[in-house]
C-alpha positions in Angstrom: 0.0 0.0 0.0 2.8 2.4 0.9 4.6 1.6 -2.3 1.5 2.3 -4.4 1.0 5.6 -2.6 4.6 6.5 -3.4 4.1 5.8 -7.1 0.9 7.7 -7.1 2.5 10.7 -5.4 5.4 10.6 -7.8 3.1 10.3 -10.8 1.1 13.3 -9.6 4.2 15.3 -9.1 5.5 14.5 -12.6 2.1 15.4 -14.1 2.1 18.7 -12.2 5.7 19.6 -13.2 4.9 18.7 -16.9 2.0 21.1 -16.9 4.1 23.8 -15.3 6.8 23.2 -17.8 4.3 23.9 -20.6 3.3 27.2 -19.0 6.7 28.6 -18.1 8.8 30.5 -20.6 10.0 33.9 -21.8 6.8 34.4 -23.8 4.2 36.0 -21.5 1.2 33.7 -22.3 -1.9 33.3 -20.2 -3.2 30.0 -19.0 -6.3 30.0 -21.2 -4.4 31.2 -24.2 -1.7 28.5 -23.8 -4.2 25.7 -23.4 -6.3 26.9 -26.4 -3.2 27.0 -28.5 -2.0 23.6 -27.4 -5.3 21.6 -27.6 -7.3 23.6 -30.1 -4.6 25.2 -32.3 -6.0 28.7 -31.8 -3.5 31.6 -32.5 -0.7 31.0 -35.0 2.2 32.5 -32.9 1.0 30.9 -29.7 0.5 27.5 -31.3 4.1 27.7 -32.6 5.4 28.5 -29.1 3.3 25.8 -27.4 3.6 22.9 -29.9 7.0 23.5 -31.4 9.0 24.9 -28.4 7.5 24.1 -25.0 5.9 20.8 -25.7 9.0 19.0 -27.1 11.1 20.5 -24.3 8.7 19.2 -21.7 8.5 15.7 -23.3 12.3 15.5 -23.5 12.7 16.6 -19.9 10.2 13.9 -18.9 11.9 11.2 -20.9 15.5 12.1 -20.3 15.0 12.4 -16.6 13.0 9.2 -16.5 15.6 7.1 -18.3 18.5 8.5 -16.3 16.8 7.7 -13.0 15.8 4.2 -14.3 19.2 3.3 -15.7 20.9 4.6 -12.5 18.7 2.3 -10.4 19.4 -0.6 -12.8 23.2 -0.1 -12.7 23.2 0.1 -8.9 21.1 -3.0 -8.6 23.2 -5.0 -11.0 26.5 -4.0 -9.6 25.2 -3.9 -6.0 27.0 -0.6 -5.6 25.2 2.5 -4.6 27.9 4.6 -6.2 27.2 3.2 -9.7 25.5 5.5 -12.3 24.6 5.3 -16.0 27.9 6.8 -17.2 29.9 4.0 -15.5 29.7 1.8 -18.7 31.0 4.6 -20.9 27.9 5.2 -22.9 27.6 8.9 -21.9 31.2 9.7 -22.7 31.1 7.8 -26.0 27.9 9.6 -27.1 29.4 12.9 -26.1 32.5 12.1 -28.2 30.3 11.3 -31.2 28.5 14.6 -30.8 31.7 16.5 -30.4 33.2 15.1 -33.6 30.0 16.1 -35.4 30.3 19.6 -34.1 34.0 19.9 -34.8 33.9 18.6 -38.4 30.9 20.7 -39.3 28.6 17.7 -40.0 26.2 19.0 -37.3 25.6 22.1 -39.5 24.8 20.0 -42.6 21.4 18.8 -41.4 19.3 18.9 -38.2 19.7 15.3 -37.0 23.5 15.0 -37.7 24.4 15.7 -34.1 22.0 13.3 -32.3 22.7 10.6 -34.9 26.5 11.0 -34.3 25.9 10.7 -30.6 23.8 7.6 -31.0 26.6 6.1 -33.2 29.1 6.8 -30.4 26.8 5.1 -27.8 26.5 2.1 -30.1 30.2 1.9 -30.5 30.6 1.9 -26.7 28.3 -1.2 -26.4 30.5 -3.1 -28.9 33.6 -2.2 -27.0 32.1 -3.1 -23.6 31.1 -6.5 -24.9 34.4 -7.1 -26.5 36.4 -6.0 -23.5 34.3 -7.5 -20.7 33.7 -10.7 -22.6 30.4 -12.7 -22.9 30.8 -14.2 -19.4 32.6 -11.3 -17.7 31.4 -10.4 -14.2 30.6 -7.0 -12.6 34.3 -6.2 -12.1 35.1 -6.7 -15.8 32.1 -4.6 -16.7 33.2 -1.7 -14.4 36.8 -1.8 -15.7 35.7 -1.9 -19.3 33.4 1.1 -18.7 36.1 3.1 -16.9 38.5 2.4 -19.8 36.0 3.5 -22.4 35.0 6.6 -20.5 38.7 7.6 -20.1 39.3 7.0 -23.8 36.2 9.0 -24.9 37.1 11.8 -22.4 40.6 11.9 -23.9 39.1 12.1 -27.4 36.9 15.0 -26.4 39.9 16.8 -24.8 41.9 16.2 -27.9 39.3 17.6 -30.2 39.0 20.7 -28.0 42.8 21.0 -27.9 43.3 20.8 -31.6 40.2 22.9 -32.6 41.3 25.8 -34.8 37.9 27.4 -34.5 37.2 29.1 -31.1 33.5 29.3 -32.0 33.3 25.6 -32.6 35.2 24.9 -29.3 32.7 27.2 -27.4 29.8 25.4 -29.0 31.2 22.0 -28.0 31.7 23.2 -24.4 28.2 24.6 -24.2 26.6 21.5 -25.6 28.4 19.3 -23.1 26.9 21.3 -20.3 23.5 19.9 -21.1 20.4 21.7 -22.3 16.9 21.2 -23.6 16.6 24.6 -25.2 15.8 24.8 -28.9 14.8 21.2 -29.2 12.0 20.3 -31.6 9.5 17.5 -32.2 12.1 16.2 -34.7 14.4 15.5 -31.8 11.5 13.9 -29.9 10.7 11.6 -32.8 14.4 10.6 -33.0 15.2 10.0 -29.4 12.0 8.9 -27.7 11.7 5.5 -29.4 15.3 4.6 -28.3 14.6 5.7 -24.8 11.3 3.8 -24.6 13.0 0.6 -25.9 15.8 1.0 -23.4 13.4 1.7 -20.6 11.3 -1.4 -21.5 14.4 -3.6 -21.3 15.4 -2.2 -17.9 12.0 -2.5 -16.4 12.1 -6.2 -17.2 15.0 -6.7 -14.9 13.2 -6.5 -11.5 13.1 -10.2 -10.7 16.7 -10.8 -11.7 18.0 -7.8 -9.7 16.0 -8.9 -6.6 17.5 -12.3 -6.8 21.0 -10.8 -7.3 20.8 -9.1 -3.9 21.3 -12.6 -2.4 24.5 -13.0 -4.3 25.5 -14.4 -7.8 25.4 -18.1 -6.7 22.0 -17.7 -5.1 20.6 -15.9 -8.1 21.8 -18.6 -10.5 20.3 -21.2 -8.3 17.0 -19.4 -8.6 17.2 -19.6 -12.4 18.6 -16.2 -13.2 21.0 -16.2 -16.2 23.6 -13.7 -15.2 25.0 -13.3 -18.7 21.7 -12.5 -20.1 20.9 -10.1 -17.2 24.2 -8.3 -17.8 23.6 -8.0 -21.5 20.1 -6.5 -21.0 21.5 -4.0 -18.5 24.1 -2.9 -21.0 21.7 -2.7 -24.0 19.0 -1.0 -22.0 21.4 1.6 -20.6 23.0 2.2 -23.9 19.7 2.7 -25.8 18.2 5.0 -23.2 21.2 7.0 -22.0 22.7 7.2 -25.4 19.5 8.7 -26.8 19.3 11.0 -23.8 22.8 12.4 -24.3 22.2 12.7 -28.0 19.4 15.2 -27.5 20.2 16.8 -24.2 24.0 16.7 -23.8 25.6 15.6 -20.6 23.3 15.8 -17.6 24.9 14.4 -14.4 23.8 13.3 -11.0 20.2 12.4 -11.8 21.0 8.7 -12.2 23.1 8.8 -9.1 21.1 10.8 -6.6 17.5 9.8 -7.4 17.9 6.1 -6.6 19.6 7.1 -3.3 16.7 9.3 -2.3 14.0 6.7 -3.1 15.7 3.4 -2.0 14.7 3.7 1.7 11.1 4.3 0.6 10.8 1.1 -1.4 12.4 -1.3 1.1 15.6 -1.4 -0.8 14.1 -3.8 -3.4 15.5 -3.2 -6.9 12.3 -4.3 -8.6 10.3 -1.6 -6.8 13.1 1.0 -7.1 13.1 0.8 -10.9 9.7 2.4 -11.7 10.0 4.8 -8.7 13.5 6.0 -9.9 12.1 6.6 -13.4 9.3 8.8 -12.0 11.7 10.5 -9.6 14.2 11.2 -12.4 11.5 12.7 -14.6 10.3 14.9 -11.7 13.9 16.1 -11.0 14.7 17.0 -14.5 11.4 18.7 -15.2 11.9 20.8 -12.0 15.5 21.6 -13.1 14.4 22.6 -16.6 11.7 24.9 -15.1 14.3 26.4 -12.7 16.8 27.3 -15.5 14.0 29.2 -17.2 13.0 31.0 -14.1 16.4 31.7 -12.5 18.2 33.1 -15.6 15.7 33.4 -18.5 18.1 35.7 -20.5 21.4 34.0 -19.8 20.7 30.4 -20.9 21.7 28.7 -17.7 22.7 25.1 -18.7 20.6 22.2 -17.4 23.7 20.0 -16.6 25.2 22.9 -14.6 22.1 23.2 -12.4 21.8 19.4 -11.8 25.4 19.3 -10.7 25.1 22.3 -8.4 22.1 20.7 -6.7 23.1 17.0 -7.0 26.8 17.2 -5.9 26.1 18.8 -2.4 23.2 16.5 -1.8 25.3 13.5 -2.7 28.0 14.7 -0.3 25.4 15.0 2.4 24.3 11.4 1.7 27.9 10.2 2.0 28.3 12.1 5.3 25.1 10.6 6.7 26.2 7.1 5.7 29.5 7.7 7.4 27.8 8.8 10.6 25.6 5.7 10.6 28.6 3.4 10.2 30.5 5.1 13.0 
């Protein structure tokens, strides 16, 4: 009963924040005017603002936050490590490298979807490398080491591109993109990224039983019929699909997949199967709130979404570590 109330409360919060996201922006639009434009198509300029600017931004905030929270919970459950997060397998860094190469080479200027497609290609390459490095039967340690190696390599690639960039404007564009933002996204970006995020989320939500069994240890999980190799592959593919697509359209947004599962874990009895949907809703609520905040705090300065989530998430995470230390003392 308590778990159902938690999910209902999180769902209501997400719905409220989604509605607020549609109504907040630099254009001073009234509630009635906004709703009429969104649902009835009344008013050319207002329809453009609501359907082509605010609606895709709200949808992407909902989806990106949801998959980051979900993938963070899945990674922590699989690795049995509360410090695990979606970027641990190298998908975020590889997707960022693909996007950076597209920006530096000018491919991103050739057509609208060049940048997100390049980021998705980078995420797909990371999956191939992870499977090749960790091996088909590699355990959690092999997966972590492979992810760290790929993240380091992709990070070095991004630094190299920035270092050798002869165009300061391209370098500035790369830096700003990597800070994370949902500004200027369109329904084209939604159509490209959302199917991948939904497919990845569907794979991750299927892992509940296996992750619950894994809390008893690998040997116990195998005795209960859980195929660890298959579970590991689903975690990798689900995370790559969802996080790769999220990075492709939003840039690098940190701490959502790390902090949200920490907040919600005590409320679900520390059961991974219950944490997965709760973390998805919590991540969606966090990113919707952050995206609303960047528009309210500095509407004229384009405060980046990733900067705000880091400013809020890092101190909160430090507080969690401090509290855990006091409990262990």
